[in-house]
C-alpha positions, 0 to 999 in steps of 0.5 A: 500500500502506498503512503498517502499524504494530506495536502491542501491546495488553493484551486480555482472554483472551475477546477474543483467543479471539473474534478468533481464532475469527472469523478461523479458524473463522468466516471473518470476515477472512483474519487476526486483524489484519484482524478487529481492523481490521474491528471498529475500522472498524465502531465508528468508523463507528458513532461518526461516525453517532451524531455526525451523527445528533446534528447532524441532530437539532439542525438539525431544531429550529434555526429558522434551519436549518428556514427555510433548508431550507423555502426550498431546497425551495420553490426546487426546486419541492417534493417533486413535482419531485424525482427519484425 
């Protein structure tokens, strides 16, 4: 079981209404806490994805990385031998 921590946040009235609606009317989660947890987890994953996308974009223009990946691909026999 995970440790729960009681926190108090000052949220806009519309945000509180949306959380209540998502829990009670739309069945997004079983509780308001769970709605907030889902939303935060989604935003967290999106932020991590943006960081990772940036790292891959930087790697794609890094001559050393590109050369190493070409070498790895060559060692593996190219695309033809890679499992589908």
